[in-house]
C-alpha positions in Angstrom: 9.2 -6.2 4.6 8.4 -3.4 7.0 5.4 -1.3 5.7 4.8 2.0 7.5 2.3 4.7 7.0 3.6 7.3 4.6 5.8 4.8 2.7 5.6 4.6 -1.1 4.7 1.0 -2.3 4.5 -0.8 -5.6 1.7 -3.3 -6.0 1.5 -6.6 -8.1 -0.8 -4.9 -10.6 1.8 -2.2 -11.4 0.2 0.6 -9.4 2.3 2.7 -7.0 0.9 4.7 -4.2 1.4 6.0 -0.6 0.3 4.0 2.4 -2.3 6.1 4.3 -3.5 3.6 6.9 -4.1 0.0 7.9 -7.5 -1.6 8.8 -8.0 -3.9 11.8 -8.4 -6.7 9.3 -4.8 -6.2 8.2 -5.5 -4.6 4.8 -3.6 -1.5 3.8 -5.2 1.6 2.4 -3.1 3.0 -0.4 -3.7 6.3 -2.2 -2.8 6.0 -5.8 -3.7 9.0 -7.9 -7.3 9.9 -7.2 -8.2 6.3 -5.9 -7.8 4.7 -2.5 -6.9 1.0 -2.9 -7.4 -1.6 -0.3 -4.9 -4.5 -0.5 -3.3 -7.3 1.5 0.4 -7.4 2.4 1.0 -10.2 -0.1 -0.1 -7.8 -2.9 2.7 -5.3 -2.2 5.8 -6.0 -4.3 8.2 -3.4 -2.9 8.5 -0.5 -0.5 10.4 2.7 -1.0 11.3 4.7 2.2 
């Protein structure tokens, strides 16, 4: 699964959001509504281009 900045993703917990960055540790920053979520690649269920 190729995850790029700007892609819309769906997480295991049902949230969806837009990838806004990636940390050196490998975690992705995802903007979902008014929140910024930090998650691992394994927490991402699907990617929409």
